[in-house]
PAZAPA-4460 file (N, C-alpha, C; in steps of 0.05 Angstrom, whole numbers, plus 32768, in hexadecimal, padded with zeros to 4 digits):
% residues 172
    n_x    n_y    n_z   ca_x   ca_y   ca_z    c_x    c_y    c_z   seq   type   mol
   7F15   83BA   925D   7F2A   83CE   9259   7F1E   83EA   925F     1      M     A
   7F2D   83FA   926D   7F24   8415   9274   7F30   8429   9261     2      F     A
   7F21   843E   925C   7F2B   8454   924C   7F26   846E   925B     3      S     A
   7F37   8481   9257   7F35   849B   9264   7F25   84AD   9251     4      I     A
   7F11   84BA   925C   7F00   84CC   924D   7EFE   84E7   925B     5      R     A
   7EF3   84FB   924D   7EEF   8515   9259   7EDA   8514   926F     6      G     A
   7ED5   852A   927C   7EC1   852C   9291   7EA6   8525   9285     7      E     A
   7E93   851F   9296   7E78   8517   928E   7E67   8530   9287     8      L     A
   7E71   8540   9274   7E63   8558   926C   7E5C   8555   924E     9      D     A
   7E5C   853D   9244   7E56   8539   9228   7E6E   8539   9216    10      G     A
   7E86   8540   9221   7E9E   8540   9212   7EA9   8523   9211    11      D     A
   7EA8   8517   91FA   7EB1   84FB   91F7   7ECD   84F9   91EC    12      Q     A
   7EDB   8510   91E9   7EF6   850F   91DF   7F09   8508   91F6    13      S     A
   7F1E   84F9   91F0   7F31   84F1   9204   7F48   8506   9206    14      S     A
   7F50   850D   921E   7F66   8520   9221   7F80   8512   9218    15      P     A
   7F94   8522   9210   7FAE   8517   9208   7FBF   8513   9220    16      D     A
   7FC3   84FA   9229   7FD3   84F4   9240   7FF0   84EB   9239    17      F     A
   7FF8   84EF   9220   8013   84E6   9218   8029   84F5   9227    18      S     A
   8024   850E   922F   8037   851D   923F   802A   8527   9258    19      N     A
   801B   8515   9265   800B   851C   927D   801D   8524   9294    20      A     A
   8013   8536   92A5   8020   853E   92BE   800C   8538   92D4    21      R     A
   8017   8531   92EC   8005   852C   9302   8005   8544   9315    22      Q     A
   7FEE   8548   9321   7FE9   855F   9333   7FDA   8555   934C    23      F     A
   7FDF   8563   9362   7FD0   855E   937B   7FBB   8574   937C    24      I     A
   7FA2   856B   9381   7F8C   857E   9385   7F8C   8587   93A2    25      G     A
   7F89   85A1   93A7   7F89   85AB   93C2   7F74   85C0   93C5    26      L     A
   7F69   85C2   93DD   7F53   85D6   93E2   7F5F   85ED   93F2    27      M     A
   7F57   8605   93EA   7F5C   861D   93F9   7F42   862C   93F9    28      I     A
   7F36   862F   9411   7F1B   863A   9413   7F09   8627   9404    29      D     A
   7EF8   8630   93F2   7EE7   861F   93E2   7EF2   861B   93C6    30      Q     A
   7F0B   8623   93C1   7F17   8621   93A7   7F2A   860A   93A6    31      E     A
   7F2A   85FC   938F   7F3D   85E7   938B   7F53   85F0   9379    32      E     A
   7F6C   85EB   9381   7F84   85F2   9372   7F93   85D8   936D    33      F     A
   7FA6   85D9   935B   7FB7   85C2   9355   7FD4   85C9   935A    34      L     A
   7FE4   85B6   9362   8001   85B9   9366   800F   85A2   9358    35      L     A
   8023   85A7   9348   8031   8591   933A   803C   857D   934E    36      P     A
   8037   8564   9349   803F   854F   935B   805E   854D   935D    37      I     A
   806C   8555   9348   8089   8552   9348   8097   8565   935C    38      E     A
   8089   8579   9367   8095   858A   937B   808D   8582   9397    39      V     A
   807D   856D   939A   8073   8564   93B3   8083   854D   93BF    40      T     A
   808D   8551   93D8   809B   853B   93E5   8087   8529   93F4    41      N     A
   8074   8535   9403   8061   8526   9412   804B   8538   941C    42      E     A
   8035   852C   9426   801F   853B   9432   801C   8531   944E    43      I     A
   801B   8544   9461   801A   853D   947E   8002   854A   948B    44      I     A
   7FFB   8540   94A2   7FE6   854C   94B3   7FF1   8566   94BD    45      M     A
   7FDF   8577   94C8   7FE8   8590   94D4   7FFC   858A   94EA    46      M     A
   8010   859A   94EC   8025   8598   9500   8024   85AF   9513    47      H     A
   802F   85AB   952B   8033   85C2   953D   8048   85D5   9530    48      Q     A
   8041   85EE   9530   8053   8602   9523   805F   8614   9539    49      M     A
   8078   861D   9533   8085   8630   9545   8084   864B   9537    50      T     A
   807A   865E   9545   8078   867A   953B   8094   8685   9536    51      F     A
   8096   8694   9520   80B0   86A1   9519   80AB   86BF   9518    52      V     A
   80B7   86CE   952B   80B2   86EB   952B   80BC   86F8   9510    53      P     A
   80AE   870C   9508   80B5   871C   94F0   80B5   870C   94D6    54      R     A
   80A9   86F5   94D6   80A7   86E5   94BD   8091   86F2   94AC    55      A     A
   8091   86EE   9492   807B   86F8   9481   8061   86EE   948C    56      P     A
   804B   86FE   9488   8031   86F7   9494   8026   86DD   948A    57      K     A
   802E   86D2   9473   8023   86B9   9469   8034   86A1   9473    58      F     A
   8049   86A5   9482   8057   868F   948F   804D   868C   94AB    59      I     A
   803E   8676   94B0   8032   8672   94CA   8046   866A   94DF    60      D     A
   805E   8661   94D7   8073   8659   94E9   8084   8644   94DB    61      G     A
   8092   8634   94EC   80A3   861F   94E1   809A   8605   94EE    62      V     A
   809E   85EF   94DF   8098   85D4   94EA   80B1   85C4   94EA    63      I     A
   80B2   85B1   94FC   80C8   859E   94FE   80BF   8584   94F2    64      N     A
   80CA   857E   94DA   80C3   8566   94CC   80DA   8552   94CD    65      L     A
   80D9   8540   94E0   80EE   852C   94E4   810A   8539   94E6    66      R     A
   810C   854F   94F5   8125   855C   94FA   812C   8572   94E6    67      G     A
   811C   8576   94D2   8120   858B   94BE   810C   85A1   94C4    68      T     A
   8116   85BA   94C7   8104   85D1   94CD   80FC   85DD   94B2    69      I     A
   80E1   85DF   94AE   80D6   85E9   9495   80C3   8600   949B    70      L     A
   80C4   8615   948A   80AF   862A   948D   8094   861F   9484    71      P     A
   807F   8628   9492   8064   861F   948C   8055   8637   9480    72      A     A
   8050   8636   9466   8043   864B   9456   8025   8647   9455    73      I     A
   8016   865A   945F   7FF9   8658   945E   7FEF   8663   9443    74      N     A
   7FE7   8651   9432   7FDE   8659   9417   7FC6   866B   9417    75      L     A
   7FB5   8668   942B   7F9E   867B   942E   7FA8   8697   942F    76      R     A
   7FBB   869C   9442   7FC5   86B7   9446   7FD4   86C1   942D    77      K     A
   7FE3   86AF   9420   7FF2   86B7   9409   7FE0   86BE   93F2    78      M     A
   7FC9   86B1   93F0   7FB6   86B7   93DA   7FA2   86CD   93E1    79      L     A
   7FA5   86D8   93FA   7F93   86EE   9402   7F77   86E4   940A    80      G     A
   7F75   86CB   9412   7F5B   86BF   941B   7F5A   86C0   9439    81      I     A
   7F44   86C9   9445   7F42   86CA   9462   7F47   86AF   946F    82      P     A
   7F55   86AF   9486   7F5B   8696   9494   7F45   868C   94A5    83      C     A
   7F44   8673   94AA   7F31   8666   94BC   7F41   8654   94CF    84      T     A
   7F34   8648   94E2   7F41   8635   94F4   7F49   861C   94E4    85      Q     A
   7F60   8611   94EB   7F68   85F8   94DF   7F55   85E2   94E8    86      F     A
   7F4F   85CF   94D7   7F3D   85B9   94DE   7F4B   859E   94D7    87      N     A
   7F3D   8589   94DA   7F48   856E   94D5   7F4F   8569   94B8    88      G     A
   7F44   8579   94A6   7F4A   8575   9489   7F63   8583   9480    89      Q     A
   7F6D   8597   9490   7F84   85A6   9489   7F9D   8594   9487    90      C     A
   7FAE   859A   9474   7FC6   858B   946F   7FDD   859E   9469    91      R     A
   7FF5   8594   946B   800D   85A2   9463   801A   8592   944D    92      I     A
   801D   859F   9436   802A   8593   941F   8048   859A   9421    93      I     A
   8059   8587   9423   8076   858C   9424   807F   858D   9407    94      I     A
   8087   85A5   93FE   808E   85A9   93E2   80AA   85B5   93E0    95      A     A
   80B6   85B1   93C9   80D1   85BB   93C5   80D3   85CB   93AB    96      R     A
   80E6   85DE   93AD   80EC   85EF   9395   810A   85F3   9396    97      C     A
   8118   85E6   9383   8135   85E6   9383   8140   85DD   939E    98      E     A
   814E   85EE   93AD   8159   85E6   93C6   8149   85EE   93DE    99      N     A
   8130   85F7   93DA   811F   8600   93F0   8107   85EC   93F3   100      V     A
   8103   85E3   940C   80EC   85D3   9412   80DA   85E2   9426   101      T     A
   80C0   85E2   9420   80AD   85F1   9431   8095   85DF   9436   102      V     A
   8085   85E7   944A   806B   85DB   944F   8056   85EE   9446   103      G     A
   8043   85E5   9436   802D   85F5   942C   8013   85EC   943B   104      L     A
   8008   85FF   944B   7FF0   85F9   945A   7FD7   85FC   9448   105      I     A
   7FC8   85E7   9445   7FAF   85E7   9435   7F98   85DD   9445   106      V     A
   7F80   85E2   943C   7F67   85DA   944A   7F61   85BC   9446   107      D     A
   7F6C   85B0   9431   7F67   8594   942C   7F73   858B   9412   108      G     A
   7F75   8571   940F   7F7F   8564   93F6   7F67   8556   93E9   109      I     A
   7F64   8559   93CF   7F4E   854C   93C1   7F55   8533   93B3   110      T     A
   7F69   8533   93A1   7F70   851C   9391   7F8A   8521   9382   111      Y     A
   7F94   850D   9374   7FAA   8510   9362   7F9E   850B   9346   112      V     A
   7FA6   851D   9333   7F9B   851B   9319   7FB1   851E   9304   113      V     A
   7FAE   850F   92EE   7FC0   8511   92D7   7FB3   8522   92C2   114      A     A
   7FC2   8536   92B9   7FB7   8548   92A4   7FC9   8548   928C   115      L     A
   7FBC   8546   9274   7FCB   8548   925B   7FD1   8565   9255   116      G     A
   7FE5   8569   9243   7FED   8584   923C   7FD5   8595   9231   117      Q     A
   7FC3   8587   9223   7FAC   8595   9218   7F98   859E   922E   118      D     A
   7F9C   8596   9247   7F8B   859E   925D   7F98   85B4   926D   119      Q     A
   7FAF   85BD   9266   7FBE   85D1   9274   7FC3   85E9   9263   120      L     A
   7FC0   8601   926E   7FC4   861A   925F   7FD6   862B   9270   121      Q     A
   7FED   8634   9265   7FFF   8646   9273   7FF1   8661   9275   122      N     A
   7FEE   8669   928E   7FE1   8683   9293   7FE8   868C   92AF   123      Q     A
   7FF2   86A4   92B0   7FF9   86AF   92CA   7FE2   86C1   92D3   124      S     A
   7FD8   86BD   92EC   7FC3   86CD   92F6   7FCD   86DF   930C   125      L     A
   7FC6   86F8   930B   7FD0   870C   931E   7FBC   870E   9335   126      H     A
   7FC5   870A   934D   7FB4   870C   9365   7FB3   8729   936E   127      N     A
   7F9C   8736   936C   7F99   8752   9373   7FA0   8758   9390   128      Q     A
   7F99   8745   93A2   7F9D   8749   93BF   7FBA   8748   93C7   129      K     A
   7FC9   8735   93BC   7FE5   8731   93C5   7FF9   873D   93B1   130      T     A
   7FF0   8743   9399   8002   874D   9384   8014   8737   9379   131      G     A
   800D   871E   937D   801F   8709   9374   8011   86F8   935E   132      S     A
   8022   86E9   9350   8018   86D8   933B   8020   86BB   9342   133      E     A
   8011   86AE   9353   8017   8694   935E   800C   867D   934D   134      L     A
   7FFB   8684   933A   7FEF   8670   9328   7FFC   8672   930D   135      I     A
   8008   865C   9303   8017   865D   92EA   8008   8650   92D3   136      S     A
   7FF4   863F   92DA   7FE5   8631   92C5   7FC8   862E   92CD   137      M     A
   7FB8   8628   92BA   7F9B   8622   92BE   7F97   8606   92B3   138      I     A
   7F89   85F6   92C3   7F81   85DB   92B8   7F63   85DB   92B2   139      S     A
   7F5C   85CD   929D   7F40   85CB   9295   7F3A   85AD   9291   140      K     A
   7F28   85A3   92A1   7F1E   8587   929F   7F00   8588   929E   141      R     A
   7EF5   8584   9286   7ED9   8587   9282   7ED0   85A3   9289   142      G     A
   7EBE   85A6   929C   7EB5   85C1   92A4   7EC4   85CC   92BC   143      N     A
   7ED8   85BD   92C6   7EE7   85C5   92DE   7F01   85D3   92D5   144      Q     A
   7F05   85EB   92E1   7F1D   85FB   92DC   7F2B   85FF   92F7   145      I     A
   7F45   85FA   92F8   7F55   85FE   9310   7F6E   860D   930A   146      N     A
   7F77   861D   931E   7F91   862A   931C   7FA7   8617   9325   147      G     A
   7FBE   8617   9317   7FD5   8607   931F   7FE9   8619   932D   148      V     A
   7FEE   8613   9347   8000   8624   9357   801D   861F   934E   149      L     A
   802D   8634   934E   8049   8634   9346   805A   8635   935F   150      D     A
   8067   861F   9367   8077   861E   937F   808E   8631   937D   151      I     A
   809A   8635   9366   80B0   8648   9363   80A7   8664   936B   152      T     A
   8090   866C   9362   8086   8687   9369   807E   8689   9386   153      K     A
   8073   8673   9391   806C   8673   93AD   8085   8677   93BF   154      I     A
   809A   8668   93B9   80B2   866A   93C9   80BF   8685   93C5   155      V     A
   80BF   868F   93AC   80CB   86AA   93A6   80BC   86C0   93B6   156      A     A
   80A2   86BD   93B8   8091   86D1   93C6   8099   86D2   93E4   157      E     A
   80A0   86BB   93EF   80A7   86BA   940C   80C2   86C6   9412   158      T     A
   80D4   86C6   93FE   80EF   86D0   9403   8101   86BB   9411   159      G     A
   80F7   86A3   9413   8107   868E   9421   811D   8684   940F   160      I     A
   8135   8682   941A   814B   8675   940C   815D   8668   9420   161      S     A
   816A   8653   9418   817C   8645   942A   8198   8649   9420   162      Y     A
   81AA   864D   9433   81C7   8651   942C   81D7   863C   943B   163      H     A
   81EB   8632   942E   81FD   861E   943B   820A   862C   9453   164      E     A
   820B   861F   946A   8218   8629   9482   8234   861E   9483   165      D     A
   8248   862F   947C   8264   8627   947B   8272   862C   9495   166      D     A
   8264   8636   94AA   8271   863E   94C3   827D   8626   94D1   167      S     A
   8271   860E   94CE   827C   85F6   94DB   8297   85EE   94CF   168      H     A
   829B   85F4   94B5   82B4   85ED   94A8   82CB   85FF   94B2   169      D     A
   82C5   8618   94B8   82DA   862B   94C0   82E4   8625   94DC   170      E     A
   82D4   8618   94ED   82DC   8612   9508   82F0   85FB   9509   171      A     A
   82F1   85EB   94F5   8302   85D3   94F5   831F   85DA   94F2   172      A     A
***
């Protein structure tokens, strides 16, 4: 029989998983962040992007995902981290927030992890470079601390919103 224990740092206490949430680990530069799995539709390889004039600087363009056009948000740019060339590890996380679906460009995916409530702390961190608060929680697993990205704040920062197009109804 297997049992879940804390990290191998001498902590033999077991985390409380009764109300556990799952998160995707993702890399941006050399930093690991987490994204709640419930906002994630899928993870895809890098796609060809179409440039969009006058888009915010952190939107690299749009991608065509099986006929659906989605904005591709570069999380490096959004977090004020210098950009590098995309490589074979780069991925696009297709994520949703209410009625908006976006692609989040990250340097790589690490793992999926379940965290108990006692491993999460609500805390908003202010990014000095961008003036935004994209991290809503901090996770602590043993000696490892990660910021949890808030998809609602990411989408709000972009200004992206979708509106129903009623023009086809009026032509009938």
